[in-house]
C-alpha positions in Angstrom: 2.1 -60.0 -99.9 4.7 -58.0 -98.3 2.7 -58.5 -95.1 4.1 -61.4 -93.5 7.5 -60.1 -95.0 10.6 -59.7 -92.9 12.7 -56.5 -92.8 15.8 -56.9 -92.1 16.5 -53.5 -91.5 12.9 -52.8 -90.1 13.7 -56.5 -87.6 16.9 -54.9 -86.1 15.5 -51.3 -85.7 12.6 -52.7 -84.0 14.6 -55.2 -81.6 17.2 -51.8 -80.5 14.2 -49.7 -80.2 12.3 -52.7 -78.0 15.6 -53.2 -75.7 16.1 -49.0 -76.3 12.0 -48.8 -74.4 13.3 -51.7 -71.6 16.4 -50.3 -70.4 14.5 -47.0 -70.0 11.4 -48.9 -68.4 13.9 -51.1 -66.0 15.3 -47.5 -65.4 12.6 -45.2 -64.8 9.9 -47.5 -63.8 10.9 -50.6 -62.4 13.6 -49.7 -61.2 11.4 -47.4 -59.0 8.0 -50.0 -58.8 10.5 -52.7 -57.2 12.2 -49.3 -54.1 8.0 -49.0 -53.8 6.9 -52.3 -53.8 10.4 -52.9 -51.7 9.7 -50.1 -49.0 5.6 -51.6 -48.9 6.6 -55.0 -47.5 9.2 -53.2 -45.2 6.0 -51.1 -44.1 4.4 -54.4 -43.7 7.2 -56.1 -42.0 7.3 -53.2 -39.2 4.0 -53.2 -38.6 3.4 -56.0 -38.3 6.6 -56.5 -35.5 5.1 -53.3 -34.2 1.6 -55.1 -33.6 3.8 -58.2 -32.0 5.8 -56.3 -29.8 2.5 -54.3 -29.1 0.2 -57.5 -27.9 3.6 -59.0 -25.8 3.2 -55.4 -24.0 -0.3 -56.0 -23.7 0.0 -59.4 -22.3 3.0 -58.0 -20.3 0.2 -55.8 -18.5 -2.3 -57.6 -18.5 0.0 -60.2 -15.9 0.9 -57.3 -14.5 -2.7 -55.4 -13.8 -3.9 -59.3 -12.1 -0.4 -59.5 -10.1 -1.2 -56.2 -8.6 -4.7 -57.2 -8.5 -3.7 -59.9 -6.0 -1.9 -57.9 -3.9 -4.3 -55.4 -3.8 -7.0 -58.0 -2.9 -4.2 -59.8 0.0 -3.2 -56.2 1.1 -7.0 -55.9 1.6 -7.8 -59.4 3.5 -4.8 -57.7 5.7 -6.1 -54.5 6.8 -9.4 -56.1 6.9 -7.8 -58.8 9.5 -5.5 -56.1 11.0 -8.8 -53.9 11.9 -11.1 -57.2 13.2 -7.8 -57.9 15.4 -8.0 -53.9 16.8 -11.3 -54.2 16.8 -11.1 -57.5 19.7 -8.1 -55.2 21.4 -10.6 -52.2 21.8 -13.3 -53.7 23.3 -10.9 -56.4 25.5 -9.5 -52.7 26.9 -12.8 -51.2 26.5 -14.0 -54.1 28.6 -11.5 -53.9 31.2 -11.4 -50.7 31.9 -14.9 -51.3 32.9 -14.4 -54.1 35.0 -12.0 -52.1 37.0 -13.7 -49.1 37.4 -16.5 -51.1 38.7 -14.3 -52.5 41.2 -12.9 -49.4 41.9 -16.8 -47.6 42.6 -17.7 -51.2 44.8 -14.3 -50.3 47.3 -15.8 -47.3 47.2 -19.3 -47.9 47.9 -18.6 -50.5 50.9 -15.4 -47.8 52.5 -18.7 -45.6 52.4 -20.9 -48.3 53.9 -18.0 -49.4 56.9 -17.8 -45.6 57.5 -21.8 -45.3 57.7 -22.1 -48.3 59.8 -18.5 -46.9 62.2 -21.0 -43.8 62.4 -24.3 -45.2 62.7 -22.8 -47.7 65.5 -21.8 -44.8 67.9 -24.1 -42.8 67.4 -26.1 -45.8 69.3 -23.7 -46.2 71.2 -23.8 -42.6 72.4 -27.9 -43.1 72.9 -27.3 -45.3 74.7 -24.9 -43.7 76.7 -27.2 -41.4 77.3 -30.2 -44.1 78.0 -28.3 -45.2 80.2 -27.3 -42.3 82.5 -31.4 -41.2 81.7 -32.8 -44.1 83.4 -30.6 -44.4 86.1 -31.1 -41.4 87.0 -35.0 -41.8 87.3 -34.3 -45.0 89.4 -31.3 -43.6 91.6 -33.4 -40.0 91.6 -31.0 -38.4 92.6 -27.8 -37.3 90.0 -25.0 -39.7 89.8 -21.0 -38.2 90.1 -19.0 -37.5 86.7 -17.0 -41.2 87.8 -20.5 -42.7 88.4 -21.9 -41.8 85.2 -18.7 -43.0 82.9 -19.0 -46.3 85.4 -22.4 -47.3 84.3 -21.9 -46.2 80.1 -19.2 -48.4 80.3 -20.8 -51.6 81.7 -24.0 -50.4 79.3 -21.9 -50.5 76.2 -20.1 -53.8 77.2 -23.5 -55.3 78.1 -24.5 -54.3 74.1 -24.0 -57.0 71.6 -22.7 -54.8 68.9 -22.0 -57.3 66.5 -25.9 -58.1 66.0 -27.0 -54.9 64.8 -23.9 -54.7 62.1 -25.2 -57.7 60.3 -28.6 -57.0 60.4 
């Protein structure tokens, strides 16, 4: 059986052909495949590094956001506190202004009452003087001189107790 026989020439040519084929495959197929695999590995590593970098940035942004939120809440509380204090201050100012206006109005009213009282007392004095003159004339049935009238008026005014009138 010649099927299992080894022919040295065929063996050498088969080995040479195999080595040439392996060399060609290495040069034209294996090297490009290895470069593709290396490029794929590099892109995967780069994607992993980018993902880690983005994760770190996201964590930094989250921390920054939380810090800004805390600052915003603190600022809002400060603004509310200032507004409350300003409201209380304004309230105190309005109350003080109202008190001052009330005191001024009360003082004006007292002055007006005093003026009115003095005018009323002056009118009462004049009426008393006129009544005294009229009564004296009727009693004496004679007309009094100007000097007598003045003396009688002074006596009548001195006899009237005006402090009792002003108390009422």
